[in-house]
NUBALO-282067 format. One record per residue (C-alpha): residue number from 0; residue in one letter; chain; x, y, z. Coordinates in steps of 0.25 Angstrom, whole numbers, padded with zeros to 4 digits. Example, Ala and Ser with C-alpha at 12.3 -4.5 7.8 and 13.67 -1.06 7.14 Angstrom:
<atoms>
ATOM    i  aa  ch      X      Y      Z
ATOM    0   A   A   0049  -0018   0031
ATOM    1   S   A   0055  -0004   0029
</atoms>
This chain:
<atoms>
ATOM    i  aa  ch      X      Y      Z
ATOM    0   M   A  -0002   0138  -0047
ATOM    1   V   A  -0009   0127  -0040
ATOM    2   E   A  -0007   0121  -0055
ATOM    3   V   A   0006   0125  -0057
ATOM    4   L   A   0009   0120  -0045
ATOM    5   D   A   0003   0107  -0045
ATOM    6   L   A   0011   0103  -0061
ATOM    7   L   A   0024   0105  -0053
ATOM    8   C   A   0021   0097  -0041
ATOM    9   F   A   0016   0086  -0051
ATOM   10   V   A   0029   0088  -0059
ATOM   11   W   A   0038   0087  -0046
ATOM   12   G   A   0030   0075  -0040
ATOM   13   S   A   0031   0067  -0054
ATOM   14   I   A   0048   0071  -0054
ATOM   15   F   A   0047   0063  -0042
ATOM   16   F   A   0040   0050  -0047
ATOM   17   I   A   0048   0050  -0058
ATOM   18   L   A   0060   0048  -0049
ATOM   19   S   A   0053   0040  -0041
ATOM   20   V   A   0049   0031  -0054
ATOM   21   K   A   0063   0031  -0060
ATOM   22   S   A   0069   0026  -0046
ATOM   23   I   A   0060   0015  -0046
ATOM   24   S   A   0065   0010  -0061
ATOM   25   Y   A   0078   0011  -0053
ATOM   26   G   A   0075   0000  -0046
ATOM   27   R   A   0074   0008  -0032
ATOM   28   L   A   0061   0007  -0024
ATOM   29   N   A   0058   0014  -0010
ATOM   30   A   A   0045   0015  -0002
ATOM   31   Y   A   0050   0032  -0007
ATOM   32   Y   A   0049   0029  -0021
ATOM   33   I   A   0036   0022  -0019
ATOM   34   F   A   0029   0035  -0011
ATOM   35   T   A   0033   0044  -0021
ATOM   36   L   A   0027   0038  -0031
ATOM   37   V   A   0014   0034  -0023
ATOM   38   F   A   0013   0049  -0018
ATOM   39   F   A   0016   0054  -0033
ATOM   40   F   A   0004   0047  -0037
ATOM   41   F   A  -0007   0052  -0028
ATOM   42   H   A  -0004   0064  -0026
ATOM   43   F   A   0004   0069  -0041
ATOM   44   P   A  -0006   0066  -0053
ATOM   45   S   A  -0016   0075  -0045
ATOM   46   L   A  -0008   0087  -0048
ATOM   47   I   A  -0012   0086  -0062
ATOM   48   I   A  -0027   0080  -0062
ATOM   49   D   A  -0031   0089  -0052
ATOM   50   H   A  -0030   0100  -0063
ATOM   51   L   A  -0035   0091  -0074
ATOM   52   F   A  -0046   0087  -0068
ATOM   53   S   A  -0049   0098  -0059
ATOM   54   D   A  -0063   0102  -0062
ATOM   55   Q   A  -0066   0087  -0055
ATOM   56   I   A  -0064   0090  -0040
ATOM   57   V   A  -0077   0094  -0040
ATOM   58   V   A  -0081   0081  -0038
ATOM   59   F   A  -0075   0082  -0023
ATOM   60   Y   A  -0086   0093  -0019
ATOM   61   E   A  -0091   0083  -0009
ATOM   62   S   A  -0078   0084  -0002
ATOM   63   P   A  -0077   0098   0000
ATOM   64   N   A  -0062   0098   0007
ATOM   65   L   A  -0059   0090  -0003
ATOM   66   F   A  -0063   0098  -0012
ATOM   67   N   A  -0057   0111  -0006
ATOM   68   A   A  -0042   0104  -0006
ATOM   69   L   A  -0042   0100  -0020
ATOM   70   I   A  -0045   0113  -0023
ATOM   71   D   A  -0037   0121  -0013
ATOM   72   S   A  -0023   0128  -0020
ATOM   73   D   A  -0017   0130  -0008
ATOM   74   V   A  -0019   0113  -0003
ATOM   75   A   A  -0014   0111  -0018
ATOM   76   I   A  -0001   0121  -0017
ATOM   77   I   A   0000   0115  -0002
ATOM   78   Y   A  -0002   0101  -0009
ATOM   79   D   A   0009   0103  -0021
ATOM   80   I   A   0020   0106  -0010
ATOM   81   S   A   0017   0094  -0003
ATOM   82   I   A   0017   0082  -0014
ATOM   83   C   A   0029   0088  -0018
ATOM   84   F   A   0036   0089  -0007
ATOM   85   I   A   0028   0075  -0003
ATOM   86   I   A   0037   0068  -0016
ATOM   87   F   A   0048   0073  -0015
ATOM   88   I   A   0051   0068  -0002
ATOM   89   L   A   0046   0056  -0006
ATOM   90   Y   A   0056   0055  -0017
ATOM   91   Y   A   0067   0062  -0009
ATOM   92   N   A   0065   0048   0003
ATOM   93   S   A   0066   0037  -0008
ATOM   94   L   A   0078   0042  -0013
ATOM   95   K   A   0083   0044   0002
ATOM   96   D   A   0076   0029   0005
ATOM   97   K   A   0087   0019  -0001
ATOM   98   N   A   0088   0009   0011
ATOM   99   V   A   0077   0002   0006
ATOM  100   I   A   0074  -0001  -0008
ATOM  101   F   A   0060  -0007  -0011
ATOM  102   L   A   0062  -0016  -0020
ATOM  103   D   A   0075  -0025  -0014
ATOM  104   I   A   0061  -0026  -0002
ATOM  105   I   A   0053  -0030  -0011
ATOM  106   K   A   0062  -0041  -0018
ATOM  107   K   A   0065  -0045  -0004
ATOM  108   I   A   0051  -0048  -0002
ATOM  109   Q   A   0050  -0056  -0016
ATOM  110   Y   A   0061  -0065  -0013
ATOM  111   F   A   0056  -0070   0001
ATOM  112   Q   A   0049  -0082  -0002
ATOM  113   L   A   0034  -0086   0003
ATOM  114   G   A   0031  -0099   0009
ATOM  115   K   A   0020  -0106   0001
ATOM  116   I   A   0011  -0104   0014
ATOM  117   T   A   0013  -0088   0016
ATOM  118   N   A   0013  -0088  -0001
ATOM  119   M   A  -0003  -0094   0002
ATOM  120   I   A  -0005  -0085   0013
ATOM  121   F   A  -0004  -0074   0007
ATOM  122   I   A  -0011  -0079  -0006
ATOM  123   F   A  -0023  -0083   0005
ATOM  124   C   A  -0021  -0066   0010
ATOM  125   M   A  -0024  -0062  -0006
ATOM  126   L   A  -0036  -0071  -0004
ATOM  127   L   A  -0042  -0065   0009
ATOM  128   P   A  -0051  -0056   0001
ATOM  129   A   A  -0057  -0066  -0007
ATOM  130   L   A  -0058  -0077   0007
ATOM  131   S   A  -0064  -0063   0012
ATOM  132   I   A  -0076  -0064   0003
ATOM  133   L   A  -0080  -0079   0012
ATOM  134   I   A  -0084  -0072   0026
ATOM  135   A   A  -0088  -0060   0018
ATOM  136   P   A  -0104  -0057   0023
ATOM  137   D   A  -0109  -0055   0009
ATOM  138   S   A  -0098  -0062  -0001
ATOM  139   S   A  -0105  -0060  -0014
ATOM  140   I   A  -0102  -0046  -0012
ATOM  141   Y   A  -0087  -0050  -0017
ATOM  142   G   A  -0093  -0057  -0030
ATOM  143   I   A  -0098  -0044  -0035
ATOM  144   W   A  -0086  -0037  -0043
ATOM  145   A   A  -0086  -0021  -0035
ATOM  146   Y   A  -0099  -0024  -0025
ATOM  147   P   A  -0097  -0012  -0019
ATOM  148   Y   A  -0099  -0004  -0032
ATOM  149   R   A  -0113  -0010  -0037
ATOM  150   Y   A  -0117  -0015  -0025
ATOM  151   S   A  -0120  -0012  -0011
ATOM  152   M   A  -0114  -0015   0000
ATOM  153   S   A  -0118  -0020   0016
ATOM  154   V   A  -0112  -0015   0027
ATOM  155   E   A  -0109  -0028   0031
ATOM  156   D   A  -0102  -0031   0018
ATOM  157   D   A  -0095  -0017   0016
ATOM  158   L   A  -0090  -0019   0031
ATOM  159   F   A  -0084  -0034   0026
ATOM  160   H   A  -0078  -0028   0015
ATOM  161   E   A  -0072  -0015   0022
ATOM  162   T   A  -0066  -0025   0034
ATOM  163   V   A  -0063  -0040   0029
ATOM  164   M   A  -0062  -0037   0015
ATOM  165   F   A  -0053  -0027   0014
ATOM  166   T   A  -0043  -0032   0025
ATOM  167   A   A  -0045  -0045   0017
ATOM  168   L   A  -0041  -0037   0004
ATOM  169   N   A  -0029  -0028   0011
ATOM  170   V   A  -0023  -0041   0016
ATOM  171   S   A  -0024  -0048   0002
ATOM  172   F   A  -0018  -0037  -0005
ATOM  173   F   A  -0005  -0035   0002
ATOM  174   C   A  -0002  -0050   0003
ATOM  175   M   A  -0004  -0049  -0013
ATOM  176   I   A   0006  -0039  -0012
ATOM  177   F   A   0016  -0046  -0005
ATOM  178   Y   A   0011  -0059  -0015
ATOM  179   A   A   0013  -0051  -0026
ATOM  180   L   A   0028  -0047  -0021
ATOM  181   Q   A   0032  -0063  -0019
ATOM  182   N   A   0027  -0069  -0029
ATOM  183   K   A   0030  -0066  -0043
ATOM  184   K   A   0021  -0075  -0050
ATOM  185   S   A   0008  -0070  -0044
ATOM  186   D   A   0002  -0061  -0053
ATOM  187   L   A  -0011  -0073  -0055
ATOM  188   L   A  -0012  -0072  -0039
ATOM  189   I   A  -0010  -0058  -0038
ATOM  190   C   A  -0021  -0053  -0050
ATOM  191   L   A  -0031  -0063  -0043
ATOM  192   N   A  -0029  -0056  -0028
ATOM  193   I   A  -0030  -0042  -0038
ATOM  194   L   A  -0044  -0047  -0042
ATOM  195   I   A  -0049  -0054  -0029
ATOM  196   I   A  -0043  -0040  -0021
ATOM  197   T   A  -0052  -0031  -0031
ATOM  198   W   A  -0064  -0037  -0033
ATOM  199   L   A  -0066  -0038  -0018
ATOM  200   S   A  -0060  -0026  -0013
ATOM  201   F   A  -0072  -0017  -0023
ATOM  202   K   A  -0060  -0008  -0027
ATOM  203   R   A  -0056  -0007  -0040
ATOM  204   T   A  -0043   0003  -0035
ATOM  205   F   A  -0038  -0010  -0028
ATOM  206   I   A  -0034  -0017  -0042
ATOM  207   V   A  -0026  -0002  -0046
ATOM  208   F   A  -0018  -0005  -0033
ATOM  209   S   A  -0016  -0018  -0035
ATOM  210   A   A  -0010  -0016  -0047
ATOM  211   I   A   0000  -0005  -0044
ATOM  212   V   A   0004  -0012  -0031
ATOM  213   L   A   0006  -0024  -0042
ATOM  214   I   A   0013  -0017  -0052
ATOM  215   F   A   0022  -0011  -0041
ATOM  216   I   A   0025  -0025  -0038
ATOM  217   E   A   0027  -0031  -0051
ATOM  218   Y   A   0038  -0020  -0053
ATOM  219   L   A   0046  -0024  -0040
ATOM  220   K   A   0045  -0038  -0040
ATOM  221   D   A   0048  -0043  -0056
ATOM  222   N   A   0058  -0032  -0057
ATOM  223   F   A   0051  -0022  -0064
ATOM  224   F   A   0066  -0019  -0071
ATOM  225   L   A   0068  -0032  -0077
ATOM  226   K   A   0055  -0036  -0080
ATOM  227   A   A   0047  -0022  -0086
ATOM  228   K   A   0041  -0027  -0096
ATOM  229   Q   A   0033  -0037  -0088
ATOM  230   S   A   0030  -0026  -0077
ATOM  231   I   A   0024  -0017  -0083
ATOM  232   V   A   0016  -0027  -0094
ATOM  233   K   A   0010  -0033  -0080
ATOM  234   S   A   0009  -0017  -0074
ATOM  235   I   A   0001  -0014  -0087
ATOM  236   F   A  -0009  -0025  -0087
ATOM  237   L   A  -0013  -0021  -0072
ATOM  238   V   A  -0016  -0009  -0074
ATOM  239   L   A  -0023  -0011  -0088
ATOM  240   V   A  -0031  -0021  -0078
ATOM  241   C   A  -0033  -0009  -0065
ATOM  242   V   A  -0036  -0001  -0077
ATOM  243   Y   A  -0048  -0011  -0083
ATOM  244   Y   A  -0053  -0013  -0068
ATOM  245   F   A  -0055   0001  -0066
ATOM  246   I   A  -0063   0002  -0078
ATOM  247   Y   A  -0072  -0010  -0077
ATOM  248   Y   A  -0073  -0006  -0063
ATOM  249   T   A  -0077   0008  -0067
ATOM  250   I   A  -0086   0003  -0077
ATOM  251   N   A  -0095  -0007  -0069
ATOM  252   T   A  -0094   0001  -0055
ATOM  253   G   A  -0095   0015  -0060
ATOM  254   K   A  -0088   0017  -0049
ATOM  255   G   A  -0078   0031  -0054
ATOM  256   T   A  -0089   0034  -0065
ATOM  257   D   A  -0095   0045  -0060
ATOM  258   V   A  -0084   0053  -0054
ATOM  259   P   A  -0073   0062  -0059
ATOM  260   F   A  -0060   0055  -0061
ATOM  261   Y   A  -0051   0067  -0053
ATOM  262   Y   A  -0060   0061  -0042
ATOM  263   L   A  -0057   0046  -0043
ATOM  264   Y   A  -0042   0050  -0046
ATOM  265   T   A  -0044   0060  -0034
ATOM  266   L   A  -0047   0048  -0023
ATOM  267   Y   A  -0039   0037  -0028
ATOM  268   Y   A  -0029   0041  -0036
ATOM  269   S   A  -0025   0051  -0028
ATOM  270   R   A  -0020   0057  -0015
ATOM  271   H   A  -0019   0073  -0017
ATOM  272   Y   A  -0033   0076  -0013
ATOM  273   S   A  -0029   0068   0000
ATOM  274   L   A  -0018   0079   0005
ATOM  275   K   A  -0026   0090  -0002
ATOM  276   V   A  -0036   0089   0007
ATOM  277   A   A  -0028   0087   0019
ATOM  278   I   A  -0020   0100   0015
ATOM  279   Y   A  -0033   0107   0012
ATOM  280   D   A  -0037   0101   0028
ATOM  281   Q   A  -0024   0107   0034
ATOM  282   L   A  -0025   0122   0027
ATOM  283   N   A  -0041   0121   0032
ATOM  284   G   A  -0043   0120   0046
ATOM  285   M   A  -0037   0105   0048
ATOM  286   S   A  -0052   0099   0049
ATOM  287   M   A  -0048   0085   0043
ATOM  288   L   A  -0045   0079   0056
ATOM  289   T   A  -0047   0081   0071
ATOM  290   Y   A  -0032   0084   0075
ATOM  291   R   A  -0019   0081   0070
ATOM  292   G   A  -0015   0066   0069
ATOM  293   E   A  -0028   0062   0070
ATOM  294   S   A  -0028   0051   0060
ATOM  295   F   A  -0014   0047   0065
ATOM  296   L   A  -0020   0042   0077
ATOM  297   F   A  -0031   0033   0067
ATOM  298   D   A  -0016   0029   0061
ATOM  299   L   A  -0009   0026   0071
ATOM  300   F   A  -0020   0018   0080
ATOM  301   F   A  -0027   0013   0067
ATOM  302   Y   A  -0029  -0001   0076
ATOM  303   I   A  -0034   0004   0088
ATOM  304   P   A  -0050  -0001   0087
ATOM  305   R   A  -0058   0010   0088
ATOM  306   S   A  -0067   0004   0098
ATOM  307   I   A  -0055   0007   0106
ATOM  308   W   A  -0053   0019   0103
ATOM  309   N   A  -0067   0029   0099
ATOM  310   D   A  -0059   0042   0096
ATOM  311   K   A  -0051   0035   0088
ATOM  312   P   A  -0049   0043   0073
ATOM  313   S   A  -0051   0039   0060
ATOM  314   F   A  -0043   0037   0047
ATOM  315   F   A  -0038   0047   0041
ATOM  316   T   A  -0048   0045   0029
ATOM  317   Q   A  -0060   0048   0037
ATOM  318   Y   A  -0055   0061   0041
ATOM  319   F   A  -0051   0064   0026
ATOM  320   T   A  -0063   0062   0019
ATOM  321   N   A  -0072   0069   0030
ATOM  322   Y   A  -0063   0082   0028
ATOM  323   C   A  -0064   0079   0014
ATOM  324   K   A  -0079   0079   0015
ATOM  325   D   A  -0080   0089   0024
ATOM  326   K   A  -0085   0079   0035
ATOM  327   D   A  -0083   0077   0051
ATOM  328   P   A  -0071   0071   0052
ATOM  329   E   A  -0076   0059   0059
ATOM  330   S   A  -0086   0056   0047
ATOM  331   F   A  -0088   0041   0043
ATOM  332   S   A  -0086   0041   0027
ATOM  333   L   A  -0089   0029   0020
ATOM  334   V   A  -0076   0034   0006
ATOM  335   F   A  -0065   0040   0011
ATOM  336   Y   A  -0055   0047   0003
ATOM  337   Y   A  -0041   0042   0003
ATOM  338   V   A  -0028   0049   0010
ATOM  339   N   A  -0014   0047   0011
ATOM  340   I   A  -0003   0048   0021
ATOM  341   W   A  -0001   0063   0015
ATOM  342   S   A  -0014   0069   0020
ATOM  343   E   A  -0015   0061   0032
ATOM  344   F   A  -0003   0067   0038
ATOM  345   V   A  -0006   0080   0031
ATOM  346   A   A  -0021   0081   0038
ATOM  347   N   A  -0014   0077   0051
ATOM  348   F   A  -0002   0086   0051
ATOM  349   H   A  -0003   0097   0042
ATOM  350   L   A   0008   0099   0030
ATOM  351   F   A   0016   0094   0041
ATOM  352   G   A   0011   0081   0039
ATOM  353   I   A   0017   0078   0026
ATOM  354   F   A   0032   0079   0033
ATOM  355   I   A   0027   0070   0045
ATOM  356   A   A   0021   0061   0033
ATOM  357   F   A   0035   0061   0028
ATOM  358   L   A   0042   0057   0040
ATOM  359   F   A   0029   0045   0043
ATOM  360   I   A   0034   0039   0028
ATOM  361   K   A   0048   0042   0033
ATOM  362   I   A   0047   0033   0045
ATOM  363   I   A   0039   0022   0040
ATOM  364   I   A   0049   0019   0031
ATOM  365   N   A   0060   0020   0038
ATOM  366   I   A   0056   0011   0049
ATOM  367   S   A   0054   0002   0040
ATOM  368   E   A   0067   0002   0033
ATOM  369   K   A   0073   0001   0044
ATOM  370   S   A   0066  -0010   0049
ATOM  371   N   A   0073  -0019   0037
ATOM  372   N   A   0059  -0026   0036
ATOM  373   K   A   0056  -0026   0022
ATOM  374   C   A   0042  -0030   0023
ATOM  375   A   A   0039  -0017   0034
ATOM  376   Y   A   0045  -0009   0021
ATOM  377   V   A   0036  -0014   0013
ATOM  378   L   A   0025  -0011   0022
ATOM  379   A   A   0030   0001   0024
ATOM  380   I   A   0028   0007   0009
ATOM  381   L   A   0015   0000   0007
ATOM  382   F   A   0010   0007   0020
ATOM  383   L   A   0016   0021   0017
ATOM  384   T   A   0011   0019   0004
ATOM  385   F   A  -0005   0015   0004
ATOM  386   Y   A  -0002   0027   0016
ATOM  387   F   A   0000   0036   0005
ATOM  388   F   A  -0011   0035  -0005
ATOM  389   W   A  -0021   0028   0005
ATOM  390   G   A  -0018   0032   0018
ATOM  391   I   A  -0020   0025   0031
ATOM  392   Q   A  -0032   0014   0029
ATOM  393   P   A  -0031   0001   0036
ATOM  394   Q   A  -0024  -0006   0024
ATOM  395   T   A  -0012   0007   0027
ATOM  396   M   A  -0013   0000   0042
ATOM  397   I   A  -0012  -0013   0040
ATOM  398   I   A   0000  -0012   0033
ATOM  399   I   A   0006  -0002   0043
ATOM  400   A   A   0004  -0011   0052
ATOM  401   L   A   0010  -0022   0045
ATOM  402   W   A   0022  -0014   0043
ATOM  403   F   A   0023  -0015   0060
ATOM  404   V   A   0024  -0030   0059
ATOM  405   M   A   0034  -0029   0048
ATOM  406   L   A   0041  -0019   0058
ATOM  407   F   A   0040  -0027   0070
ATOM  408   V   A   0044  -0040   0065
ATOM  409   G   A   0056  -0033   0060
ATOM  410   L   A   0060  -0030   0071
ATOM  411   I   A   0058  -0044   0078
ATOM  412   R   A   0066  -0050   0069
ATOM  413   R   A   0078  -0040   0070
ATOM  414   R   A   0076  -0042   0085
ATOM  415   I   A   0077  -0056   0084
ATOM  416   N   A   0089  -0056   0074
ATOM  417   N   A   0096  -0046   0086
ATOM  418   I   A   0094  -0057   0095
</atoms>
């Protein structure tokens, strides 16, 4: 029964995926089309892959609750119904949301010319990771490719990388996105920046994420419908570079060679497991969190230091990871599983969390649209998209902070104009 239901759900989701792609091909692109595509990518392919690689699910035996969630038939049925409902509502809202067309906003950002000084500031910010090497405790580690996977890092080096370098990498990435939208002839500088960030981040997935963003920007800023051939060639080139880098990285570091495909796919390219675990928790006594809404207290008061609030809750991903491994919720872990907006809301508010998550998305988008602040709208889409596949992380909190700043700036401007 579950196999048939999974297949029907995959067909259902594919219909809305195709309809969304078709709408985008006609030049219409709003926030909900993006959410529909992202949700499909992270939740629906697993319906097929789970059955093709069902013998590999045992790789999660060290995470008992995660393993149980993946094989529980009741969880599978509720999950299927949930994702079918979610993708339908996302697509339905994409048809209703006619107030703002994302392509028009991108064009306005493009035609907003930066001054030479502002342009130089963006370039400087893009180079922050490289400049951060100068103040690193041991700068030599950044001269060795994929250092942490080939040698051990000291506590001091690791702390610097996770704080200073991490911040510099995120600032550089966001500046690169804006710079790519602003400058039509900046391919060489953008590629150089991706190379620097990929090298200094020690990550293999960063280049893939960057390529996806740049392909998306390429389709927007170069008017893909008029320059389809050129955009397709660039996209194919970026994909080939990513494939080559992944192969080279795997061969030379050995990372990922000792684990099955299903393990890598589930943890890196899918979020079906996070929603299934949240559902499993609700069906089995709710022990992931101490009380409902606990992780949202952390999200809401993210910028309050723990030195002031000793009992401050933690990231939802910490509670989630500890629950998967059947550990105490407050246990510290060096490695965390990825979560997303749906798993966090369900874990906090049972299945009603799905409706509350929709309400949250709707409020963020509606406020951004009514503000008439184009930057706020773009930041809202960026925040929610990251929330769809990362959950609440420092990056997402930086974006939402910038969103509030843009709303405040827009409010001040309206007040001044009304005087």
